[in-house]
C-alpha positions as CSV (number, residue, x, y, z in Angstrom):
1,M,22.3,-14.2,-7.0
2,T,24.8,-14.7,-9.8
3,A,25.2,-12.2,-12.7
4,I,25.2,-13.5,-16.2
5,G,25.7,-10.5,-18.1
6,E,25.2,-6.6,-17.8
7,D,21.5,-7.0,-17.7
8,V,20.5,-10.6,-17.2
9,F,21.1,-12.4,-14.0
10,V,19.9,-15.5,-12.2
11,P,16.8,-15.1,-10.0
12,D,17.2,-15.3,-6.4
13,H,14.0,-16.8,-6.1
14,A,14.0,-20.3,-7.9
15,G,10.5,-20.1,-9.2
16,A,10.8,-16.5,-10.8
17,S,11.6,-15.7,-14.4
18,V,13.7,-12.5,-15.4
19,R,13.0,-9.3,-16.9
20,P,15.5,-6.9,-16.0
21,S,14.7,-3.3,-15.1
22,P,17.5,-0.6,-15.3
23,N,16.1,1.3,-12.5
24,F,18.0,0.0,-9.3
25,G,21.3,1.2,-7.5
26,P,23.5,0.1,-4.8
27,R,21.9,-0.3,-1.4
28,R,23.5,2.5,0.6
29,D,25.6,3.0,3.8
30,G,26.1,-0.9,4.1
31,K,22.5,-1.5,5.0
32,R,21.3,-5.0,4.8
33,I,17.7,-6.6,4.0
34,T,15.6,-6.4,7.1
35,T,12.1,-5.5,5.4
36,L,9.8,-6.9,2.9
37,I,7.3,-4.4,1.5
38,M,3.9,-5.3,-0.3
39,H,2.3,-3.3,-3.0
40,Y,-0.2,-3.7,-5.6
41,T,0.6,-2.5,-9.2
42,G,-2.9,-0.4,-9.7
43,M,-2.5,-0.6,-13.3
44,E,-4.8,-2.2,-15.9
45,S,-2.7,-5.3,-16.6
46,G,0.4,-7.0,-15.5
47,E,1.9,-6.4,-18.7
48,A,1.3,-2.6,-18.3
49,A,3.0,-2.9,-14.8
50,E,6.1,-4.8,-16.0
51,A,6.6,-2.0,-18.9
52,L,6.5,0.7,-16.4
53,L,9.0,-1.0,-14.0
54,A,11.3,-1.6,-16.8
55,S,11.1,1.8,-18.7
56,P,14.1,4.0,-17.8
57,E,11.7,7.2,-18.0
58,S,9.5,5.6,-15.0
59,E,12.4,5.9,-12.5
60,V,10.3,3.1,-10.6
61,S,11.2,-0.5,-10.0
62,A,10.4,-3.5,-7.6
63,H,12.3,-6.7,-7.0
64,Y,9.4,-8.9,-8.0
65,V,6.1,-8.7,-9.9
66,V,3.4,-11.5,-9.0
67,H,0.8,-11.9,-11.5
68,E,-2.8,-13.0,-11.0
69,D,-2.2,-16.7,-12.2
70,G,0.9,-16.9,-9.9
71,R,3.8,-16.2,-12.4
72,I,6.7,-14.6,-10.6
73,V,8.9,-12.1,-12.3
74,Q,12.0,-10.9,-11.1
75,M,13.2,-7.3,-12.2
76,V,15.9,-6.3,-9.9
77,P,18.4,-8.5,-8.2
78,E,17.9,-8.5,-4.3
79,S,21.6,-7.3,-3.8
80,K,20.3,-4.2,-5.5
81,R,18.5,-1.1,-4.3
82,A,15.0,-1.0,-6.3
83,W,13.3,2.0,-6.3
84,H,9.7,0.8,-5.1
85,A,9.1,2.6,-1.3
86,G,9.6,6.4,-2.5
87,N,9.4,8.8,0.6
88,S,8.8,6.6,3.4
89,F,9.4,5.9,7.1
90,W,9.4,3.0,9.7
91,R,11.0,2.8,13.0
92,G,13.3,5.9,12.4
93,E,14.4,4.4,9.2
94,T,13.7,6.9,5.9
95,D,15.8,5.1,3.4
96,I,13.3,1.9,3.0
97,N,14.6,1.3,-0.4
98,S,18.2,0.5,0.9
99,C,16.7,-2.2,3.5
100,S,13.8,-3.7,1.9
101,V,12.7,-6.1,-0.8
102,G,9.5,-5.0,-2.8
103,I,7.0,-7.1,-4.2
104,E,4.5,-5.6,-6.6
105,I,1.2,-7.6,-6.9
106,V,-0.7,-7.4,-10.2
107,N,-4.2,-6.0,-8.9
108,Q,-5.9,-2.8,-10.4
109,G,-6.5,-1.4,-6.9
110,P,-9.1,1.7,-7.3
111,R,-8.8,1.5,-11.2
112,G,-10.7,-1.9,-11.1
113,D,-12.9,-1.3,-7.8
114,F,-10.4,-3.1,-5.8
115,P,-10.9,-6.7,-7.1
116,D,-10.0,-9.7,-5.0
117,Y,-6.7,-11.4,-5.1
118,P,-6.8,-14.6,-6.9
119,D,-5.6,-17.8,-4.9
120,A,-3.1,-18.7,-7.3
121,Q,-1.5,-15.2,-6.9
122,I,-1.7,-15.2,-3.0
123,E,0.1,-18.8,-2.7
124,A,2.7,-17.5,-5.1
125,V,3.1,-14.5,-2.8
126,I,3.3,-16.7,0.2
127,R,6.1,-19.0,-1.3
128,L,8.1,-16.1,-2.5
129,S,7.7,-14.4,0.8
130,Q,8.5,-17.5,2.7
131,D,11.6,-17.6,0.9
132,I,12.9,-14.3,1.1
133,C,12.2,-14.0,4.7
134,A,13.9,-17.1,5.2
135,R,17.3,-16.2,3.3
136,H,17.3,-12.6,5.0
137,S,16.1,-13.6,8.2
138,I,13.2,-10.9,8.2
139,R,11.1,-10.8,11.2
140,P,7.4,-10.9,10.9
141,E,7.0,-7.5,12.1
142,R,9.1,-6.2,9.3
143,V,6.6,-7.7,6.8
144,L,5.0,-4.5,5.8
145,A,2.6,-2.6,3.5
146,H,3.3,0.2,1.3
147,S,0.7,2.0,3.2
148,D,2.4,1.4,6.5
149,I,5.7,3.0,5.6
150,A,4.0,5.9,3.6
151,P,0.3,6.2,4.9
152,V,-0.1,9.7,3.6
153,R,0.7,8.8,0.0
154,K,-0.4,5.4,-0.1
155,I,-3.2,2.8,0.3
156,D,-1.7,-0.3,-1.4
157,P,-1.9,-3.4,-1.2
158,G,-5.4,-2.3,0.3
159,E,-8.0,-3.6,2.6
160,K,-8.6,-6.9,0.7
161,F,-4.8,-8.1,0.8
162,P,-5.0,-11.3,3.2
163,W,-2.7,-10.4,5.8
164,E,-4.0,-13.3,8.3
165,R,-3.5,-16.1,5.5
166,L,0.0,-14.8,5.1
167,H,0.4,-15.0,8.9
168,R,-0.9,-18.5,9.2
169,A,1.8,-19.4,6.6
170,G,4.5,-18.0,8.8
171,I,4.5,-14.5,7.2
172,G,4.1,-11.3,9.0
173,H,3.0,-10.1,12.4
174,W,-1.0,-10.3,13.2
175,V,-3.4,-10.6,16.0
176,E,-7.1,-11.3,15.4
177,P,-8.8,-7.8,15.4
178,S,-10.9,-6.7,18.4
179,P,-14.4,-6.6,17.6
180,I,-16.1,-3.3,16.6
181,R,-18.3,-2.1,19.5
182,G,-19.4,1.1,21.2
183,G,-17.5,3.1,23.5
184,R,-15.1,6.2,23.7
185,F,-13.4,7.2,20.5
186,L,-10.9,9.7,19.2
187,T,-11.2,11.6,15.9
188,P,-9.3,14.2,13.8
189,G,-9.2,17.4,15.6
190,D,-9.2,16.0,19.2
191,Q,-6.5,16.9,21.5
192,G,-4.9,16.0,24.8
193,Q,-3.5,13.1,26.5
194,P,-5.4,10.4,25.0
195,V,-4.6,11.7,21.6
196,E,-0.7,11.8,23.0
197,A,-1.0,8.0,24.2
198,L,-2.5,6.7,20.8
199,Q,0.4,8.5,18.9
200,S,2.7,7.0,21.1
201,M,1.5,3.3,20.4
202,L,1.6,4.1,16.7
203,A,5.1,5.5,16.8
204,L,6.1,2.5,19.0
205,Y,5.0,0.1,16.3
206,G,6.7,1.8,13.6
207,Y,4.6,4.5,12.1
208,D,5.6,8.1,11.2
209,V,3.5,10.3,13.8
210,P,4.2,13.2,15.9
211,I,3.7,12.8,19.5
212,D,2.2,16.0,20.4
213,G,-1.3,15.4,21.7
214,V,-3.0,16.7,18.3
215,F,-4.9,14.3,16.4
216,D,-3.9,15.9,12.7
217,M,-3.8,14.6,9.4
218,K,-0.5,12.7,9.6
219,T,-2.0,11.0,12.7
220,E,-5.2,10.1,11.0
221,A,-3.4,8.8,7.9
222,A,-1.1,6.1,10.0
223,L,-4.1,5.4,11.7
224,K,-5.9,4.3,8.5
225,G,-2.6,2.5,7.4
226,F,-2.8,0.5,10.6
227,Q,-6.4,-0.3,10.1
228,R,-5.9,-1.3,6.6
229,H,-3.2,-3.9,7.7
230,F,-4.7,-4.9,11.1
231,R,-8.5,-4.1,11.1
232,S,-9.7,-3.9,7.5
233,H,-13.0,-4.5,7.8
234,K,-13.7,-0.8,8.9
235,V,-10.8,1.7,7.7
236,D,-12.1,5.1,8.7
237,G,-9.4,6.9,10.7
238,V,-11.4,6.8,14.0
239,A,-9.6,5.5,16.9
240,D,-12.3,3.3,18.3
241,I,-11.9,0.7,21.1
242,S,-11.7,-2.1,18.5
243,T,-8.5,-0.4,17.0
244,I,-7.0,0.8,20.1
245,E,-7.3,-2.9,21.8
246,T,-6.0,-4.3,18.2
247,L,-2.9,-2.0,18.5
248,H,-2.2,-2.8,22.1
249,R,-2.3,-6.4,21.7
250,L,-0.1,-6.1,18.5
251,L,2.4,-4.0,20.9
252,S,2.1,-6.6,23.4
253,G,3.0,-9.6,21.1
254,L,5.9,-7.8,19.9
255,S,7.2,-6.9,23.3
256,A,6.8,-10.7,24.1
257,T,8.7,-11.8,20.8
258,L,11.7,-9.2,21.5
259,S,12.1,-9.7,25.1
């Protein structure tokens, strides 16, 4: 990325136009980009989302906005720390903004009863993500949802975001979810070693959970975040056989790629 002036810059992604946001700062402590975070805008329109992200009063921003028709707008240079993740955590890191690129995908979310993501938009997200991941050597397991890194606060990009489709294009970590069926399950309020084992697996993958054997609100939120990303056809915060098997297979696959 080459600066042209105080505000305007050459986009890092060749297919993007530029609308500069003033809401950014330097990446802290020399942190490099290791993570890609997906969001939805949750606003009535892409234009409203861009206006918010460009407003100094909002104190929020993202590196990119991807519109329904596939248009890509870059608002913050990738070299800078955009303000998109907020209070968040992944694998011990609490300053996600300093080590990530944030993509805001135009979608009304709950405001519009969770509309589907158009094909043109997802194809643009795929092209953009492929470019970002290649340039920064971002590993598949570091392509995450806002609801992964802040599950108590956030649910975006939501259950309708097509993570499997991105995975088929080489973006993100994925396994086919285990089918839902009967059997033993864990629910909020449960306590004991099985809950501790569940918490340990969630924490090993990256989620911010206590490992104390108590199925509390934070554990439930992390489990729902996991389900939204990896078992989205039933997001209920219940640790059923399907959820636990899917999590175990993801961890097994992760261990294999890192060994």
